C-alpha positions, 0 to 999 in steps of 0.5 A: 138052489139056482137063482133066476130073475123072472117076470111073472106073467099070470096066476095058475089054478092054485094062485101061484105066479107063473113065468112062461119060457121063451122059445129057446127055454122049454122050462115053465117056472112056477113061483110060490109067491108073487103077482103078475107083472112083478120082476123077482129074483127066485130060488129054484126049489125043485125041477120036475120035467119041464117045470121049475118050482121056485120061491121068491127071494126078492122083489126087483120091480113091482107089477103095474097092478100092485097095491099096498096090502091092508095086512102087514103079513100078507107077503109072508103068511100066504093066507091072503095071496091077492091082497097086494093086487088091485081089485080089477086085476084080481077079478081078471086073474080069477076070470082067467082061471075059471075060463081055463078050467072050462076049456080044460073040460072042453066046455065053452068059456064065453 
């Protein structure tokens, strides 16, 4: 139930926001809702080894690529997680996911 203040940095393979720790903190934070660049207050749901899973309680500051989502329920329903992210930023996030998948299999991602 701890609360953390995080700056979300990228999206993982499942589309969840990730905040990487600094050198003094070994825990990886995965947040169930949020977009890269946003600063959020999140509540810890569970800890699994070096991984902390949390959910966003409050958006403290928008990210640089945030846009107004066309659906009023986007933030809460989860069915269309990328609507609040500018289209070019969506493409970059998805390209990074594909690149990481290739690299995980030892394939050239270029």
